Backbone as numpy.savetxt, mean C-alpha at the origin, in Angstrom:
# Nx Ny Nz CAx CAy CAz Cx Cy Cz
0.04 -13.58 4.07 -0.80 -12.40 4.07 0.08 -11.17 4.07
-0.32 -10.16 3.32 0.38 -8.89 3.28 -0.62 -7.79 3.56
-0.16 -6.76 4.26 -1.01 -5.60 4.53 -0.53 -4.46 3.66
-1.47 -3.76 3.06 -1.15 -2.70 2.12 -2.02 -1.50 2.42
-1.42 -0.33 2.45 -2.18 0.91 2.64 -2.31 1.58 1.29
-3.55 1.90 0.90 -3.82 2.47 -0.41 -4.73 3.68 -0.25
-4.40 4.76 -0.96 -5.29 5.91 -1.02 -5.96 5.85 -2.38
-7.27 5.67 -2.40 -8.01 5.50 -3.65 -8.63 6.84 -4.03
-8.35 7.27 -5.27 -8.84 8.58 -5.73 -9.84 8.45 -6.88
-10.30 7.25 -7.15 -11.16 7.03 -8.29 -12.29 6.08 -7.89
-13.50 6.42 -8.28 -14.65 5.58 -7.91 -14.57 4.18 -8.52
-14.11 4.09 -9.75 -14.01 2.77 -10.40 -12.98 1.90 -9.71
-11.89 2.50 -9.26 -10.88 1.74 -8.53 -11.46 1.24 -7.21
-12.23 2.08 -6.53 -12.86 1.67 -5.28 -13.86 0.54 -5.52
-14.62 0.63 -6.61 -15.56 -0.44 -6.94 -14.83 -1.75 -7.19
-13.68 -1.68 -7.86 -12.90 -2.90 -8.12 -12.42 -3.51 -6.81
-11.97 -2.68 -5.87 -11.53 -3.19 -4.57 -12.70 -3.80 -3.80
-13.83 -3.15 -3.83 -15.01 -3.68 -3.14 -15.45 -5.01 -3.76
-15.31 -5.13 -5.08 -15.63 -6.39 -5.75 -14.71 -7.51 -5.27
-13.43 -7.20 -5.12 -12.48 -8.19 -4.61 -12.81 -8.59 -3.17
-13.28 -7.62 -2.40 -13.65 -7.93 -1.02 -14.89 -8.83 -0.98
-15.85 -8.58 -1.84 -17.04 -9.42 -1.89 -16.70 -10.86 -2.24
-15.67 -11.04 -3.06 -15.25 -12.38 -3.45 -14.30 -13.00 -2.42
-14.07 -12.29 -1.33 -13.21 -12.74 -0.23 -11.75 -12.94 -0.64
-11.32 -12.16 -1.65 -9.91 -12.19 -2.04 -9.09 -11.23 -1.20
-9.73 -10.15 -0.75 -9.05 -9.18 0.10 -9.99 -8.80 1.24
-9.44 -8.17 2.25 -10.23 -7.64 3.35 -9.87 -6.17 3.49
-10.87 -5.31 3.44 -10.64 -3.89 3.59 -10.79 -3.54 5.06
-9.71 -2.97 5.62 -9.69 -2.60 7.03 -9.66 -1.08 7.11
-10.64 -0.50 7.74 -10.69 0.94 7.89 -9.96 1.32 9.18
-8.69 1.66 9.03 -7.87 2.01 10.19 -7.50 3.48 10.08
-8.23 4.33 10.78 -7.98 5.77 10.71 -6.87 6.20 11.65
-6.26 5.27 12.36 -5.18 5.59 13.27 -3.81 5.39 12.63
-3.74 5.56 11.32 -2.47 5.41 10.63 -1.62 6.65 10.87
-0.42 6.44 11.37 0.50 7.55 11.61 1.79 7.25 10.87
1.82 7.59 9.61 2.99 7.34 8.79 3.43 8.64 8.15
4.72 8.92 8.16 5.21 10.13 7.51 4.97 10.14 6.01
4.71 8.98 5.45 4.48 8.89 4.01 3.06 9.29 3.63
2.19 9.44 4.61 0.79 9.78 4.34 0.51 11.22 4.76
-0.49 11.86 4.16 -0.83 13.22 4.55 -1.21 13.29 6.03
-0.89 14.39 6.65 -1.22 14.55 8.06 -0.37 15.61 8.71
-0.23 15.52 10.02 0.53 16.50 10.77 2.02 16.40 10.44
2.73 17.53 10.49 4.18 17.49 10.23 4.92 16.76 11.34
6.07 16.18 10.98 6.90 15.46 11.95 7.85 16.42 12.65
8.19 16.07 13.86 9.26 16.80 14.55 10.57 16.37 13.91
11.63 17.13 14.13 12.92 16.79 13.56 13.41 15.45 14.09
13.20 15.18 15.38 13.63 13.91 15.97 12.87 12.75 15.34
11.56 12.89 15.18 10.75 11.83 14.57 11.17 11.59 13.12
11.49 12.68 12.42 11.95 12.56 11.03 13.26 11.79 10.96
14.20 12.11 11.84 15.49 11.42 11.87 15.30 9.94 12.19
14.40 9.62 13.11 14.11 8.22 13.45 13.51 7.49 12.26
12.62 8.16 11.55 11.98 7.56 10.38 13.03 7.24 9.32
13.95 8.18 9.08 15.01 7.97 8.10 15.90 6.79 8.52
16.29 6.76 9.79 17.14 5.67 10.29 16.44 4.32 10.14
15.18 4.26 10.48 14.42 3.00 10.35 14.32 2.57 8.89
14.08 3.53 8.02 13.94 3.24 6.59 15.25 2.74 6.00
16.35 3.34 6.41 17.65 2.91 5.89 18.02 1.51 6.37
17.47 1.08 7.49 17.79 -0.23 8.05 17.03 -1.37 7.37
15.97 -1.05 6.65 15.13 -2.05 6.00 15.82 -2.53 4.72
15.66 -3.81 4.42 16.25 -4.35 3.19 15.60 -3.71 1.97
16.35 -3.67 0.87 15.86 -3.02 -0.34 15.54 -4.05 -1.41
14.88 -3.58 -2.45 14.49 -4.41 -3.58 14.91 -3.67 -4.84
15.52 -4.35 -5.78 15.95 -3.67 -7.01 14.72 -3.24 -7.81
14.90 -2.22 -8.61 13.80 -1.72 -9.44 13.31 -2.79 -10.40
14.24 -3.56 -10.95 13.88 -4.64 -11.88 13.00 -5.68 -11.18
13.40 -6.09 -9.97 12.60 -7.06 -9.21 11.23 -6.50 -8.84
11.21 -5.23 -8.46 9.94 -4.60 -8.08 9.00 -4.55 -9.28
9.52 -4.20 -10.46 8.68 -4.15 -11.66 8.14 -5.53 -12.01
8.98 -6.56 -11.88 8.53 -7.93 -12.17 7.44 -8.36 -11.20
7.64 -8.05 -9.92 6.65 -8.42 -8.91 5.34 -7.69 -9.16
5.42 -6.39 -9.48 4.22 -5.61 -9.75 3.49 -6.15 -10.98
4.23 -6.50 -12.03 3.60 -7.03 -13.24 2.83 -8.31 -12.92
3.41 -9.15 -12.10 2.74 -10.40 -11.72 1.48 -10.11 -10.90
1.59 -9.22 -9.93 0.43 -8.89 -9.09 -0.65 -8.19 -9.91
-0.24 -7.34 -10.85 -1.19 -6.62 -11.69 -2.01 -7.61 -12.51
-1.34 -8.62 -13.09 -2.05 -9.64 -13.86 -3.07 -10.36 -12.99
-2.69 -10.68 -11.75 -3.62 -11.35 -10.84 -4.83 -10.47 -10.55
-4.59 -9.18 -10.31 -5.69 -8.27 -10.00 -6.63 -8.11 -11.20
-6.06 -8.01 -12.39 -6.89 -7.88 -13.59 -7.77 -9.12 -13.76
-7.20 -10.30 -13.54 -7.97 -11.54 -13.65 -9.10 -11.59 -12.62
-8.81 -11.11 -11.40 -9.81 -11.17 -10.32 -10.95 -10.20 -10.51
-10.71 -9.11 -11.22 -11.75 -8.09 -11.40 -12.59 -8.30 -12.63
-12.28 -9.32 -13.43 -13.08 -9.59 -14.64 -14.22 -10.50 -14.32
């Protein structure tokens, strides 16, 4: 299982996600307590920003080529599920 945070800006995209939820392929969790510097919200303090950078640098990375291949595979799965 993987957890993914998505900001949906299109009604058709939201309908596609809701369709996947109806088919029990995904579960939509409404968590309004998300506190991530990557999301819109209150500005970070300098200390919190430095901690965020340090934590991010410590995480393993993925090459752009691998990321594109993984996304292409997942995209094909999503397209199949929404048809």
